Structures are given as C-alpha cells and as structure tokens.
N, C-alpha and C positions, 0 to 999 in steps of 0.2 A: 608427490602431492598427496596429502592425506585426503581420504574421503570425508565429505562434509555432510552433516545431517540434512536430510531433505526437509523442505518446509520453509517456515518464516525466516530462518537464518540466512537463506539465500536471497531474500528480498532486497538486501542492502548492497548488492554487488554493483549496481549501476549508479555511480556517483558522478556528479557534475562539477566541473571546475569552472569557477567564475572569477571575474575581475571587475573592479570598480574604477571609474574614471573621475575626472573633476566634474563639479556640478555645473550644469548649463545655465545660461541666463534665465531660462524658464524652469529652473529646478528640476532638471532631468539627469539621468545617469545611464551610461552605456555599459552593457555587460556582454561577455563572450561565454556561451555555453558549449562545452565539448565533453566527451567522455574523459574521465580521469585516467583511465588506462585501457589498453587494448592488447590482446595476445594474438600474434600471427602464427599460424601453423607453419612449421618448417617444411621444406619440400621433402616429401616422402613418397610412399607408394601411391598415394592419391593425387600426386601432382601439386603444383603451387595453388594456393587458395588466397584470393584477394580479400582483404578486409576493407570496409568503408568507414572512414572517419567523417562524421557530419559535424560541421561547425555552424552554430547559429548565433545570431547577434540580436539582442533585445534591449529594450529601454524601459524605465520605470513609469514615466509620466505619459500615459496614452493620450492625454489632451494635446500633447505636442506633436508636431510633424517632424520627422527626422529625415535629413537629406540622404541620398545615396552615399555609400561609403566604400571603404577598401579594407579588406582583411589581408594581413601579411602572414604567410605561413613559412616557418623555417624548419625543415626536416633534416638539417645537416647532421644532427646527432644520431640518426638512424640509418644514414647512408651506407655504413659498413655492413649492414645485414638486411636492409630492406630497400625495395624499389617503390618510388612514388609515381602514381598516375594522376595527372592534374585534370580537373574538369575544364570545360570550354570557357567558363567565366574567369579562369585564372591565367595570368600571363607569367610564365616561368622566367625568372631572372637567371636561374641555373637549374641543374637537375634536382636540387634539393631546396630551392626557395622560389616562392611565387607570390604575386599580389593578385588578389581576387576581388572583383567588383561585386558588390551586393546592392539590391534595390533599396530605395527609401522606404520609410514607414509612415504612411499617412496617419492622421489623427484617428485613434481607435485601434491602431495596430501596434502590437508590442513585440513582435518576433518575426525575423526573416531567416531563411537559410542562406548562409554566406558561401559555403563550399562543401562539396562531397569529395573527399580525397580517397584514392585507392592505394592500399599498401599491400605488398606481397613480399614474402621472404626471398632472399637471394639464395642460389644453390650453395650448399656446403657452408651456410652461415653458422656461426658459433651459437649453440643453444643458450649459452650463458649471457649473450649480448642483450643489452637493453639501452634505451635512450629516450629522449623527449622530443615530441613535435611541439613547437612553440608558436603561439598566435598573438597578434596584436591587431587592433582595429581602430579606425577613425571614421567619423561621419559628421561632416560639418564642424561644429565647435566641440563635439564630443569625442573624447579619447578613452578607450577602454584600457584597464590595467591588463598586462599580458596574462594569458592562460596557457595551459600545457596539458598534453596527454602522454603518459608514460607508455612506451611500446616495448614489448618483450617477445621472445619466441617460445613456442611450445611444440612438443612432439607427442602427438596422441590424438585421440578422438575429441570432438568438441560438439556435444549434443546441444541443441537449442530448441526452444518452443516459440512458435509465432504467437503474437498477441491476438487472442480471440476478441471479437467485438462485444462491447457492453450491451446488455439487454435491458430495456425499460418497459414499463407498463405491462408486465406479464400478468396473466389472470390466474389467481389461485384455483387449483383443481385441474390445471392443464399440464401438458408436458412440454419440455424444451430440451435443447441439446447444446453442448459447448463443443465446437469443432476447432481444432488447432492443427498445426503442422509440426512434426518432429523432424529435425534435420541434423545432419552431421557436417559441421563446418571445419572439421579438423583434417588431419592427413592420415589417420588410421581408423580402421573399422571398429564398430561396437557390435559384439556378438549378441548381447542381451541388454535390455534396458530396464532400469528400476524406475517405476513411475509412482509418485505420491500424489494423491488427489484428496481434496477436502471440500465438502459441501456444507454450508452453514445450515442452521437448525430449521429454516423454512424451506429447505430443499431436501430431496431424497433421491438416492441412486435408484434408477429404474431397474438395474440388474445388479446382482451380487455375483460377480464373475468368479469362476473356479480358479483362475490364476491370480486372484487378488485375495487379500485378507483385510478385515474391517474392524474399526474401533469407534464406538460412540463416545462422545464427550459432551461437555456442558453446552457448547455452542454449535454442535453439528456432528458430522461423522467423517472419518478419514479412511482411506484405503491405500494399501501398498500392493502394487501389481508388478509381476515379472513378465515382460514382453519378450518373446523368443525370436522375433524377426531381426536378423542382422541389419545394421545400418552402415553402409559404406560411405566414405568421404563424398560429399556432394549430393547424397541421396536425400529425398524428402518423403515422408510418410504421413498419411492422414490419421489423426487420432480424434475419435468422437466419443463423448460421454453423455448418455441419456439421463435426464433429470426430471423428477416430478416436482411441480410447484405446489407446495402444500397450502392448506387453508390458512395457516398461520404466517405465510410468507409476507415479507415487507421489504426490508433493506438487506438483501442477500449478497453473498460473494462465493465464488468458486475459485479455489487455489489449486495449482498443479505444478509439478516440477519433475525433471528427468535427470538421471545420472547413469553412466555405464554400470551395469550390474556387477556386483561382487558379493560374496557371502558377508564380508565385513560391512559393506554399505547397507545391506539389508538388516543386519543385527543392530547397527547404529540407528537406523530409522525406526526400528521396532521399539527401541528404548526399553523401559521397564513396564510398558503397557501390555495388556492382553489383547491379542488380535484373533478374530474368528474367520476361518476360511470361508469363501463363497462357494456356491454349488452350481451357479448358472453357467451359461456358455462363456467361453473365454473372451477376454478383451484383447483385440489384436490391432496392430498397425495396418493401415491400408497398404497393400504391397506395391512396391515399385521395383523395376528391374535392378538387381543388385550387381555391382562390379566387384570382383574379388580384390581384397586388400588385407594387409597385415593387421591383426587385431591389436588394440591398445587397452590400457586399463584405466588411466586417470583422465578426467575431463580437463582440457588445458585452459578453458575460459568458462567460468560459472555465471557470467553476467547475464546470460539469456536463458538459463536453465529453469527459471521460476517465473510464473505469470499469475496475475490476479485478474479475475473477470467479475465485474459488478452486474448483478441481476436484481432489478427492483420490480416489485409486484404492485399492482393497483389494489391497495388494501388500506385499512385503518386500524387504529388501536386506541381504545377509549381509556385514558388515564383518569382515575378518580382519587381524590385526596380526602382522607378522613382525619379528624382531630380527636380530642378526648376531653373528658371532664374530670377534674381532680379536686380534692378537698384537703384542708389542713388548717392548723392554727398558726398564729404568728410565731416565727422561729422554726417552723417545720420545713423540711425539704421533701418535696414530692416529685414523682416522675410522670411527665406527660408524654404521650406518644402521638406521632404524626405518621400516617401510613400512606404510601403511594401504591394503589392497586392498578394492575393492567387488566382491564375487562375484555381485551381482545377486540376482534378475533385474531389480530396479528400479534406476534411477539415484536419487540422493538430492540434493535441492537445497533451500536455504533462500532462496527467491526474494523473500520479503517482508522478513523480519527481517535477512537477511544474516548469519546465524549460520554458523559452520563446521560441516561435516558431522561432524567428530570433533575432540576435543581429547585429545592424547596427553600423559601424565604421565611424565617422565623424570628419573631421578637417576643420579649417577655410581656405577659399581661400586666396591667397596672397593679402595683403593690408587690410585685415579685421581681426576682433577679435570676437570670440563667446562670447556674453554677456548674453545669456539666453537660457536655455534648459529645457525641461520637467523634472518632477520628476523621470521618468524612465531612465534618462540618468546619467552616472557617468563619471567623468573626470579622465584621466591619465595624470599628469603633464609631461612636457618635461624633458628629462634627457640626460646626456652626452652619455650614452650607447645606448639609444633608440631614439625615435623621437625628432626632434628639436622643435616641437610645441605641444600644448595640444591636446590630442586626446580624443574624447567623444565616449562612448559606450552606445547605446540606445536600450532598450529591448522592444520587442513587448509583448502583453499578452501571457498567457500560451496556448491559443488556437486561431485559426484564421479559421473561416468557409470558405468553398468554395465560391468564389466570393466576399469575404470581404477584407477590406484594413485597414491598421493601419498607421496613419499619424503622423510624428514627425516634429514639428516646431522649428526651430533654429533661434534665433535673432542674427544678425550680425551687428557689428559697423564698418562702412567704415572709416578706418583711413586715407587711401589715395586711390585715384582712380587709379586702374590698369586695363587698358582695357583688357577685356576677361579673367579676373582672374577666375580661376576655381579650384575645388577640386573634387576628385573622392570619392564617398561614396560607401560602399559595405557591404554585409552581411558576417559575419564570418561563416566559414564552419567547424570549429573544436570544436563546443560545444559538450562536452562528453555526455550529457543527451539526446540531440536531434540534431544530426548532419544533416544539411540540405542535404548534398550529399546522405544521405540514402533514401530520398524520392523525391528529386527535380530532374527531368530528364534534366533540362536545367539550368546550373549554369552561362551561359554566360549573362543572363539578370538580374543577381544579383548585378550588378554594375551600377551606374548612376553618374551624375555630378550636382554640384551646381555651377552656373555661375553668376558672378557679373559683370555688365556693359559690 
C-alpha cells in the first residue's frame, strides 16, 4: 500500500452506502446507512481484533412516524475468512445470516441504530480474500433498497484518531486544547508516528515543539510532528494540542491525522513547501504500558486516520459595502467598483462548506448596460415574474481576513446620459451556509450605490 499524503486527502475515506425504497403513502423514503468498506486485521502477533459494523436506518420525512422494522444481514460472502458476532437484537438464521429488530421512529426522529455487528478474521485466512456483507430493511410499508459493505483483510498496523468534541462559544484571547486518543487497531506495532495538524487563522499553536516543523499559509498554520512512542496493537495513547484563541477568531477548525512514520511519508507530507523546525518542548503521546509486537509499515485502514474539530468563537465581523461614482458620455464604457470591506474584529471563513463570505447583488443604473463582470459573477436574466433587468450576483472568496477587502469591477456602457442615474448594490443576507446576519452586527452599511454622471 502506498503512503498517502496527510491532510485533506484522507477526509473522504469514510463513505456511506445508501439505498432507496418505494415512496410511502405519506411521501416518505427509507434508507440504510452503513460503511462502504471495512478492513479486518489478520490474526498476527497482536491476536485477533474485532471490527464493529454499525448499520443505521433513516427516513426522509420526519413529520411521519415510522413503525418498528427489521434489518436482514447476510454475511455469507465473508464466512470463508471472517467470523460474525451478532448483537442481542439479532436472531441468527445461521452462522452468517440474521434478522435484527430495530425500534420505530416517532415524528421528529430521522435515524435509529439497527445493529452493531462484530467481525474478526479467522486464523490463517487468505489475505487476498474479500467479500460483501449485504443488508436489506423493511418498516411498515417502507422497504429500503439493499446496501452493502465490502470487507477485506489487512496485515499491519492500523492507527486511528478518536473524534474530539466540537467547541462552541470560545472567548477570543483565551486558551483551549484539543484532546484525542491515538490507537492501533491493527495486528502489528507502529514504532513511530507521523502526525499532521492544522490550525485555522483564528487559532495559534501555544507551543512550537522541537519534534515538529511548521508552515504558515493563507488560512492558518500546519505542523508535521514525529512522535517516537511505539504503539502496539490494542494500545491507546492520549494526544493533546494547546491552542490560543486569537482576537480575530470566529469560525475556526482544527484538523489532524496520523500515519505510521517513514522517511517517504514525511517527504510526501512536506511537499514543495518550506517548513521551520520548532524549538520548544517535545510533543509526546501520553504513555500506556506497551506490549511487544512485530513492527509494520503501512496502515491497513485509513478511514479513521483523519479528524476535523470545529471551534467557534463568540465574536463579530462588520462587513461594509462601498460603491463608486463614474462619469462618461453616451457610447462610453466606464468601470464602476463595488468593494466588500471586513472591518473586523474577526476574520470570516467558510472552511467547511466553501461558501463565499458575501454575495453582492448588482444591477445597471438607468441609461446603462452591464457589459463586463469578473468570473465570480453570475447573471440572472430579466423575467416577467421577477426583475425587469439583468441582475448579477458576485461572490467574494471563501474567507476574508480582518481588515481585508474584496473589489468587484463592473464595466458599464452608457447608452444615454441620465443625470444622477444610480443603482443600489447590497449583500445578500440569506445565504444558508454562511448568513451574514449571524456574525455582522451592523447590516445598515451593507448597502451602497453606483452613481453615473
């Protein structure tokens, strides 16, 4: 298995398999949510390790009440290399097939856990073996389309990170920490761990550790750390990162991931960027009694190696919109500017959804026609039901630092001179991913004018 770059590339490893069923009389639909794949550690020096497959059932219309149902699980394809442990709510029809009862969903509930299955590799199983665990479900009149999980075997370490809790309502100027657990769920030991961490621009690492190297970038700072503590199969270690919540903090995130260390993995993670070594005390894993085991190289399952933690601060950012005044004769083409200023104190960033900080609505003043806009602008043609003229919507970037501005230049053709022709430009306040009214304390200055002659 090739080493994979640390960071965002690992985020897509956990995929959900879903299925759709027929439409219920009350316009509802039943779905099965399961992992798309799972890797079982082969029995090795660390002994057999059991994996848990969690199957959940959900429905779309939460105004409906869904009756208790039954999940059918067929593990016959994996029987040659894996053993199944059935939970108490499942009635086995054989060693590889069972029917599991799951509770109903009252109105307002959209998801229930249907079964938690245990899977472990058989002794001397063929490492090339793989197969599918297949699921189907019914609840009252609803029937879900079958879903499946691909199961394979792996021989090696399997580092994983626990999901740290999200943090809300942090106060700028204070300190916080992100605490997680690093564990080895594989069947071979890891002698050293390569840790990648990233703190967004409103956060700052409290320590610059001597076993880490650091790189600043547009939306924050990253670090690569080499942790020397061996992690044997089944062991868990505590990992804590101290952070300073900066004055500019608002919508922040902390990313981290782990891989078994190798020179190649470190070089791939460094990429072409320049990294600066830290000089402070070392960052270490909290020690746990280690059992001797044979060392491995490649991580057999990357689905739990990467985690994101959201840290939101109690802060505001005042966006201000300014327009411009232009002059010209009939037939001239002039350039008008609209600028979005972030007057702080916080920076604003949509680091998850990738939404623009602001969307500006622009129409041409009377007597003019818009003949040129930047690539980040999109037109909405006039319609009988809506506006009588073309409206342009212009997006800012996904982040705007405190004190920064984004300028949109619009080219206007003056078809006829209309003294004092003007149009009002404004930011939209109804963007679902990043509504301005949530963080902007003064919406009155989110409107401006373009004036011609």
